[in-house]
N, C-alpha and C positions, 0 to 999 in steps of 0.2 A: 016557425022562423028559425029556431035553433038547429033544427035538423037541416035546414037549407045551408045555414052557415058552415055546419060540420061537413056537408057535401061539397060545399065550395072549397073549403080548406084541403079536404082530401084530394080534390081535382087538381089542386096545385102541384101534386106530386107527379101528374101526368105530363109527359112531354107534349108539346103542341101537336106533333103528328099523331099522338094516341088518343088524344081527348075526344070522347063521343064515339068511338069505335069499339066493336066487339073484339073479344079475346079468344083465341084458340089455345088450349093447354098444350104445352110441349110434352114430348115423351120421356124427358129426363126424369129419373127416379130420385125421390128424397128418402133420407133414412129416419130413424127413430129420434125422439126429442134429444137434443144435445145437452151435455152437462156444462153450463156456462157459469163461471165464477164471477157474479155480478153483485154489486152493492145495493141495486134497486129492485123492489118487488115488482114494479110495473114493467121492468125489462123482462121478467119472467112471463108476465102476461103477454108481451109481444112475442116471445118464443112459442108460448103455447098456441097463440092464434096462427103464428107461421106454421106450426105443426098441424093444426086443424085444417089449415087450407091445403095440405099435402093430400091430393087425391090419388088413390091407387099408387102411392109412393112416388108420384110426379111432383117437381117442384111447384110452389104455389104461383098462380097466374099473377103477373104484375098488377094489372088493373083491379083484380079482386082484393089483393092484399093491401094495395095502397089506398083504394077508395073505400074499402070496407073495414076490415078488423083493426088495423093500426093507424088509420087516418088521423086519429086524435093526437098522434105523436109527430104530426107533420112539421111542427116548429123545429124539432130537434133532429130532423131526418133530411137526407139528401138522396136522390136517385143518381147512381153512377153507372155509366154504360162502358163496357170493354169492347173494343172492336179491333180485330187484327190490322196492323199497319198504321194505326193511329194512337195518340195519347188517350189515356183514360179521360173520360168527360164527365163532369157534374152537370146533368140535364137540368135539375132543379134543387135548390136548397132552401130549407126553411130559415126564418129569421134567427133563431137561437143557434142552429148549426153554423150559420154564417158568422155569427158573433164569435162563437167558440173558435172557429177555424180561421178567423181573420180574413173572411172572404168578402170582398167588397161588391161583387156581383152574384146574382142568384145562380148563374150558369157560368162555367169556366172549366178549363182544363184542370185536371188534378195537380199537375206539377207547379201551379201558382201557389198552392198552400205552403205554409211554413214546413220546413223539412220534417220536423218530428211529427207533425200532423199527417203529411203526405205519407210518411214511411208507415205509420200505424194503420191508416186506411188501406194502403196497398197490401200490408201484411194480413189485415183481417180479411180482405177480398180474396187474396190468394189462398188462405187457409179455407175459406168457405167455399171457394170454387173447387178446390181439390176434394173436400169432404162432402160437398153437395148438401151442406146444412150450415146453419149460422155459426159464425166464430167471432171471438172477442180478442181484441188487442188493446194495449194501454199505451199512453204517451203522457209526458209532462208538457204542460203548456201554461201561459199566463192567461187567466181568465178573470176578468173584473179586478185586475190589479193584484190577483193572488196566484201563487204558484199551485196549480191543480193537477191531480191525476185524472185524466179524461178516458172514460170507457168508450171505445169505438167498436160497435157491433155491426158486422156485415152480414145481411140476410140475402141469400141467393134466391133469384126469381126466375120464372119462365116468361117468355115473350115471343109473340109471332114476328116481331121485326127483328132485323139482323143485330148480332151483337149479343153480349151477355149483359144481364142487368142485375142490380144489387141495391137494396135499401140499406143505407149506412146511417146508423143511429149514434149520436155523440152527446155525453153528458158528464160534467165534471162530477167527481166524487166529493163527499161532504168534507173530508179532512183536506183543508187547504192551509197553505202557509203564507203569511204576510211577508212579501218579499222585501219591502222597505225596512220592516222591523229586523228581518233576518240579516240583511246587509248592515244595518247600523249596529247590531248586536255581535256581528262577526269580528269587529275590530276591538283591539285592547285599549283604544283611545276612548275616553269618555265623551259622550255628546249629549248636550241638553239643548232644548228649544225653550226659551224663557220670554215671558211677556212682562215688561216693566209696569209696575203698579205705582203710579205717581201720586204725590201728595197735592194738596191744593196749591202749593207754590211751584209745582212743575218738577219737583225733585223726586228721584226715585226712592220710594219708601221699601218696596219689597219686590219680589219676582215671583210670578206664578210659573210653575213647571208645566209646560204643554207636552213635553216629551222627554224621555230620559232612557238611555240605553243601559244595558246591564253593566257595561264597564264603568259608566259614571256613577251608577248606584253602588256597585262595589267600592270604588274609590271614596265615596261619601258615606259609606257605611249604612245604606239604606236599601229598602226594596224598590225596584223599579215600579211595580204594580202599585204599591202603596203610595208612592210619591207623585204619580201622575195627576196633574191639575191641583196640586196643593203647593203651599208657599215654600220657597227656598229657605227662609228662616227656620222652618220646621225640621230641617235636617241639621243636627248640631254640628256636624263637621262642615257644613256649607256656610256657617256664619261668616267665616273668613273670606269665603268666595263672594258672598253678598257685598261685604265691605270693600272688596277689591273692585267689584263692578261699579259700586258707588264712586269710588275714588277716580276710576276711569271716566265715568260720566261727568263728574265735576271738572276734571282736567280738560275734557274736550269741549265742555261749555265755555271755559274760560280760554280756549285756544292754546292750552299748554300740552306739551308732549306727555302722553299717557305714561305712568311709571311702569317698571318692568313687571309684567304680569306673571309672577311666580307666588305660589302658595305653599305654605308648609304648616302642618298641624299634626297632632297626635291622634292616632286611631287604633285602638285595641292594643295600646302599650307600644305601637311602632310609629316612627316618624314618617309621614307621608310628604313627598315632595312633588308638586305638580307645576307644570308650565300651562298657562291659561291663554287660549286664543279666543278671540271675540270678533264675530262678523254680524253687523246690524242691518236689518231690512225692514222699512215700515214699522219701526218700534219693536220688531221681534229680534232677540239676540240668539244667534246660534253660537253656543259656547263649546269649545273642545278642551278636554283635560288630558294632558299628556303626563304620564308617570315618569318623572325624571330621577327617580332614585337609582336606577341601574346606571344612568349617565353620571350622576354624582359619585357613585361607587367607583365607576371607571376613572373619573378625575382624580378621586382620592388614590386609587391605586396606581395611576400614571404617576402622580406626585411621588408616591412611596418608591415605585420603581425608579423613577428619575432621580430623586434627591438622594436615596440611599443606595443606588446602584454602584458596586464597586468598578464598573466600567465607566470611563469618562464620556460624558454626553453634554451637548449644548443645543440650544435652540436659537435660530437666527431668522431674521426677516427673509422671506422669499424674494422680495423685490429690492433688497438692500443688504449690505453686508453687516448690519448691526446685530449685535446679540441680544436675545430677549431673556434667556435663562441659561443657567449652567450649574452643573452638580458639583459636589465636593470633590469627587474623583478627578474631574477635569481641572479643577482649581489646583489640586495637588500636582497633576501631571505637568502643567504649564508654570507652576510656581507663582501664581498670582492671587490676589484677594478678590472677592466677589465683585465689589464696586469697580475695582480696576479692570477686571476682565470684561464687565458689561459695558464698559466705556469704550472697548476695542471694536474693531471690525475684522472681517475675515482676512483682509489683507495684512493685519498685524500678525496673524498666526502664520499666514503663508505669503511671505513677501514675494512680490513679482506675480501674483496670481492676476490673470487677465480676465475680467468680468466675474460673474458669480458661478461657481461650480454647479454643475447639473446634479439632480438627485441620482443616487445609485452607488456603486462601489467604486473606489478609486484609491490609487496608492499615491501618497504625496508626503512631502517633508515639511514638517511644522517647526516653529521656533519657540523656545521657552522664554521666560523672563530673563533667565540668565544668559541668553544668547546661544545656548546649545541647541543642535538640531535633532529632531526625532524623526525616524522613519515610522509612518503610520499608515493604517488602512482606514478610510473613513466611509462609513455606510450612512448615507443620506436618504431620507424619505420626505415627502411633501406631507405636512399636516395642517390642521386649522387651529389657530389660537384665537378664540372668539370667532369673529367673522373674517379676520385676515389670514391670508395664506402665509405659512411659515415652513421652515425646514428643520427636521430633527436629525442631528448627527450623532452617530456612535463611533467613538474613536478607539481603535485597537493599536496599542504600541508595539510595533514590531521591530524595534531598534535592535534588541538583543538577537532576535531571530534573524534579522537581516545580517547581523554580524556573524551569526552561526552559519547561515547560508553562504556568506561569502567564504568563510572558513572551509566549508564543505566544498565549495567550488575550487578553492586553493589547493585543498588536498587531492581533489580529483586529478590535478595536474602536477602536483608537487610532492616530494618525499616528505613526511611529516616530521622526520627527525632532522634532517639537514637543510631543509627549505629548497634545495635544488630541484630540477625537474625530475619527474618519476618515469617509469617504463612506458606508460601511456603517452605522455608528452614526447619522449624521445622517439617512440614509434612513429608518431605523426610528423615530427620535425624531419626525421631522416628520410621518410617517404617524400616529403616535399623537396628536400634538398637534393635527392637523387634525381626527381623529375627535372629540377632546374639544371642540374649538372649534365644530365643527358641531352636536354634541349639546347645545350651549348652556352648556357647563360652564366653559371656560377660553380666552378669546380670547388670541391672542398675536401677536408681531411677528417677521418673518423679515428679517434684514439680510444681504445679500451684500456682500462687501468685496474689492476688488482693490487691490494695491499699485501705486503710481505709481513710475516710474523704478527699479523693481526689477531689470529686465533689464539695465539699464546697469551697475549695481554687479555683478551676477552675472557679466557678460561681461567686465568690465574687471579686477575684483580676484579673480575665481574663484568657484567654486561653495562653498567654505568660507565665504567672506564672505557669499554669499547665504543659506546655511544658517543663519549666525549671526543675520542680519537676521530670518529666518522664526521662529527660536526666540524672539528678542526680541519680535517682534510678537505672537506668540501669548501670551507671558507678560504683556505690557502690556494686551492685550484682556481676559485672564482677570481681571486686577486690578480691571477696572471693571465686572465682571459679578457677578451674584448666584449663590449656590449652586444655585438652581433653573434657571439659564440654561445653555445649551450653546454652546460655540464648537467648530467643526470645520474642519478643512483639507480642502477639497475637491480640491486638486491645485495644483501650481505655487505661485502666490503668490495663490491664491484662498482666501477663508475664508467661512464661514456662521455666523451667530449666531441662536439661538433665544432670544427673550426672552419667557419664559412669564408668563402673568399679564395682566390687563386694563390694560396700560399706555396712557396717552393718547399722541396723536401728538406732543405737545409734549415727553413724557418721552423718547419713542423719538428724536426729533431732537436733544434735548440730549445723550443718550447717545452718538448718531452723531457729533456734533461733538467730544465729549470723546475718542472713539476716534481721530478724525483728528488731533486735537491731540497725543495721546500718541504715535501712530506717527511724526507729523512731528519729534518730538524727536530730535536727533542721537544716532547709535548709535556707540560706540567699538568699532573692530576693529583690532587690530595696529598701533596707532599712527594709524589713520585715523579721521576722524569722518565716518560715512556719514549721509546725509540722504535719506529717501524720504517719499512721501506715501500717501494712501489715498483711494480714491473708494468710496462706499457707496451701496447702493440698498436700499429697504425696502417690504415689502408686509404687510398686516394681514389676519389670518384671524379670522374667516370673511367679513369685509366685502369684501375684495379678491378672495378665491377660497375655494372650499369643497373643493378637491382639492389634494393635496401637488404634483403636477406643475404645475398651474395657478398655484399660489402661487409656486413657484419661477420659473416664466416671468415673473410679474408683477415679482418682485423683480429678476430679471435685466434686465428693460426699464428699471427705475428705475435700476439700476446703469449701463446703457448710456448713459442720458441724463446721468448724472453724469460719466462718462468723456468724452462728447462735449463737455460744457460746460467741461472743463478739470480740472486736478488738484486734489485736496482737496475735491471737491464731495460733496454729498448730496442725494438726491431721494427722495421717497415715489412709489410707483406711482400714475400717473393713468391713467384709461381711454383718453385720447387717445394714450398711449404705444403702446398695442396697435395703434390705427389707423396710427401713424407706422411701426410695425414691419411691418405688413401692407403698407404702401405701399413700404417698403423691400424686401420680398420680391418684390413686384410688379416693382419696378425691377430687381431682380436677375434676374428671369426675362426681362424685356424685353432686358436686356444680353446674356443668354446666346443669345438668338434674333436679336440684332442682325445686320444685314448690314453688316459693317465697311467695305466699299468704298464703300457708299452712305451710311451714316450718320455715319462719323467724317470729321472734317476738321481740318486743321492751321492754327493761327493762329501768327503770327511776331511777336516783340517785338524791335525793333532793339537792337543793342549798339553803343554810341558811345564812341570814344576821347575821354577827357576832354582830353588834351593837344592833339590835332589837331582834334577836332571831326568826325573822318572816321567813316564807318560801318564797323564791324569785322565785322558779321554779325547773325545773328538767333538767338534762342531759340525752338525749336519748342514749341508748346503744343497738346495735343490737345483737341478739342471733340467733344461727341456731339449731333447733331441728331436727337433722338427723334422719330419720326413722329407719336406722340400727345402728347408733352409739350413739343416745341420743344427749344431749346438746353438741355442739362443740364450744370451746372457739373462740372469735373473733381473738385472737393472732394466731390461727391456719388458719383460712379460709379468713381473710381479706387480708393478703399478697397474698394468692392464687388468690383472686378476682381481686386484683390490677394487677397481673401478667397476667392473663387471659383475662382482660378486663370485667369481670363480675361485677367490682365495680360500673360501671355506672348504671346498672340495679338495683343492690342492693341499691345504694345511691338514686336512684329515689324512690324506694319503701320506704326506711327509711324516706325520706322528706315528702312523701305523708301520711304516717302512723303518723309521729311525729306531723305534722301540723293539721291533722284530730283530733287526740287525744287532742292536746293543745287547740284547739277551744272549747272543752267541759269544760275547766277548768275556774276558775275566770280570768277576763280580766287582772289582774295585774301580773299573773304568766307567766314567759318566759320559752320556750323550747330551749335547746342548742343541736345542731346536729353537729357532726364531719364530716369534708370534707377531702377527699384524694387529694394529688397532681395530681393523675391520672384523677380525675373528672374534675379538671381544664383543663387538656390537651385535653379533648373531645371537647371543644370549645362551648358547649351549657349549661354550669352550671348555668349562670345567668338566662336563659330561663326556665330551669328545676325548679329553686326555684320559679320564678315567676309563674309558672303553678301550683306548690304545693299550693302556698298561695292563688291563685284564687279559686282552687277547694275546699279548706278547709274554704275560707273566714277568714282566721286568719289575725290579724292585724300584718303587717310586722315588727312592732317594738317589737313584743313578740318573734320573731324568731332570734336566735343567732347561727351564723355559727362558729364552732371552726376550726381554721387551725393551722398546725404546720409550722416551718420554711422551711420545705422541699417544701412547696407550692410556696413560694417565690423563693427558689433555683432553682426550675425547669426552670421558665421563668419570671423573675422579672417583666419586662415590661407589658407582656401580662396578667399575673395573677393580677398585681396591678390594671390593666384596668377592669378586672372582679370584683375585690373588690370594685372598685368605682361604678361600675354598681349597685352592691348590696347595696351600701351605699345610692344610689339615690333612690332605691326602699324603703328604710327605714329599711333594715335588719341590725341587729348588727353584728359585726365582733369581735371575740375574738382570741388572740394569745395564742395557747395552749404550755404547756411544756416549758414556757418562762425561758431562762437562761441556757438552755441545748444545744443550737445550737452553731454554729461557730461565728455568729455575729448578735445575735438577737438584740442588742442595735441599729444597724443600720437601721432596718426596721421601728422603732418608728418614724423616720424622714420622712419615705416614705409614711406612710398611718396613719390616725387617728383611731386607734383601739379602740373599746368600752370596751374592758377588757383584762387584763393579767392574765393568769392562771399560778400559781407558781407550778412548778413540784413537785411530791409527794416525789422525792429523796431528796429535800431540807427540806420539811416539816418534814420527817421522823427523821432527825437528828438534828433538831433546839434545842432540849433539851440537846444534848450531844456535839455538834460540833459548836465551835465559828465561823468556816467558813460558815457553813450552815446557821446560825443565821444571819451572816453579809449579806449573799446573799439575804435572804428573807427580812431583814430590807431594803436593797438597792432597791429591786424591788418594795416593798410597797411604799417607798418614791419616787421612779421614777414616779410610777403610779400617786401619789397624786400630785406631781409637774406638771404632763402633763394632769391632769384631767381625768385619766383612772382608771376605777374600777379594783380591784385586787380579784382574787379568789384563795384560797389555796386548793390544792387537797391532798387526802389522810390523812385527819385528823382522828386519831384513839384514841387519849387520851385527857383527860381533861387538862393536862399539856400543850399539843400542842395547844389547843384551848385558854388557858389563855394567852400564849406567843403571839399568833396571835391577840388576842383582844388587848393586850397591845401595840402591834405594829400598831394597828388600820388597820388591814386587813379588807377589805370590806366584802367578803363572804367566805364560806367554803363549802367543800364536803367532805365526808368520812364516814367510817363505825361507827364513834363515834355517828352519827345520824341515818344512815341507809345504808345498801348495796343497789345495784340496785334491784329494785322490778318490778313485772310486772304490767300491766295496772291497775288491780284491787288493787294491793298494793299501786299504786301511788294515787288512789281515797281515799283510806283509810288514807294515809298521809295528803292529802288535807283536809279530814274530820276532822282529829285530830287537825288541825291548824284553820279550818274555821267554824266548827260546822255543823248544820243541812243543811244549805244552800248548802253545797258540796254535801250532801247525795242526794239532788234533781238532781244536776248537774250530779251526778254519775249515777243516775237512768236513765237519758237521753242519757248517753254516748253510 
């Protein structure tokens, strides 16, 4: 009977079309016993029987293997057929195989299986098909509620019917995982299943632990395995939990709301804080334990960060403007007490606010208790206070920063010293004004203003005095202008004025003269009365120019003419000014290209002793014989040379030529050479003089360098140091044009000059002006008292000579004796004073 049952089970592995029919062995060959890594010994038996059924290397016949040697494994096996063009098909599956593979029918296409199972079978079949021997694949699947690793063994077979046939064996390995326990223990939240043990009166007396996960055991300080099916009261730390559950039960029985289910106890020297959740079904309690220590710590940290934060913060209702909390920094910022602040609403801080501000960043103006306004940035975010939505706001006071930004914005368009417009503002405004004027809408006038004598004040009394003058100048100009006009400081002591509107030339000139008059009024500074002047030039748009740059150029040419004409002058632009400027630029180019040795020459004006009438020497005066223009006055080309830097080369040539020529004269004659302030700025002036003396072998005491006050004004300390070097070499230093500068007297204390030269403007009027005579007398007396020689320039009449002799002036120059002459003329003058001896010297010159 048993044999019949076994035969019947084996026959179940045959498909209907194959049952009861003979089998012919195919010609496919099989290989040696495969090495299959299986957990089960009887699987090894299946493999050995498969190997034994291989005859002459051919795959085992389907019927023989299924009905014979492995039929007893039919419950765990399935027959799979592969046929080209169709899905793989499970012809027959045993009950256990169907259970493992979640197969509801004994026959089905392979694709209905769960993906993992389908993939493992397909993989094992493909490997077995390729190798022509059994192959094993593994997959994870849920078997009997456990996560199992299933062995899937595919055994290739031969068959006379079409397609390829495989026996597929499936069995879960012994090592299985309880999925429910795995999931429960994967959470950090404690989970217990409890059964209440009631007393005779129906009240809960204790609780039996039906299930407990690792997290709950850890939180209660017990072992999960030890506590399963034991009483909750047996866990010391759980006593409080049992009481909490009892209180909940009593409250529910009396229809009272359950108390807050929070539990706190000591465990291992540490305070444990839990939130307890309870769900009840049919007398069973599902209890969850949530560790809220981190939440409590966060709350503590939040309170610390909030209360002690130096940044102002407050919390308000999300659905209303009422404040819920505020920190000390915010109370200090708004100048209110805590109770007073919490009684306010957002509208009290931000008057006129419409609705509630949305979360995020915003710039707003808040009001303090004192009524002052603050510029603040509010950073607001949504939070929860308990279960209610709220808004946490952080306040950054940017009042000072806003003031600084406003100041920066102001400085971007205004001169920081005077408060008038700066060059940037002026450039923008003049572009717009020119555009409007060209379009025919609004002609306007542009005035450029330069202060006279400003540098003298700045250098003698210091930059603070100069700054004070600039501020006062800007204020005086603004008082004379309309609201629509603009005054801007372009730099240094240069100002620009835009007069908007169709003003007549007469109106512009009247205003210009009023500005000159206002600026010339004395200005008080630290006990000093400072007096300066102003020169102005004007251009009219669009008649003079239709572009901003050209208009500026026109006004600048007019200003240049005013400064050239003297202090306190005003001129409108005239077209011939442009021609003059072009001529000046051409002259500048010619000067740059000049051959100094061929084109420059020195003329000499004699210096005569008043007392003896003897010849004392000559002053060397440079002349430029321009190939195209003829003789060019020094008044024209020397300023050009100073502006272009050519003065250094010209000055070097003059020194060399003067020293060389003087070396041929009698040893008691001096040669005086004028020096420019620009030459001093080059930093090599003392070396240049030393080289000229060395090349000519002239006695240094015979060379006299004449400087004007401008040399000392440029950089008093540095230039005095150069003068000291020259004094050490033995060169004489004369102060030229004495009495015309701003503070010539002060320089006599700074340096021991060899000579004071009285300016020709005083000498010219000594016969007719008591003031000029007084000044000349004072200079001569001052020189005598200080032991400094005096020379009067521009002596042209005998009367002037007699007055100077009477005042005991030391030396004189002027047309009364001789105009400047060339080198030959100088030799003739020397000959007339010295006789034949000079003729010999002249011949060797």
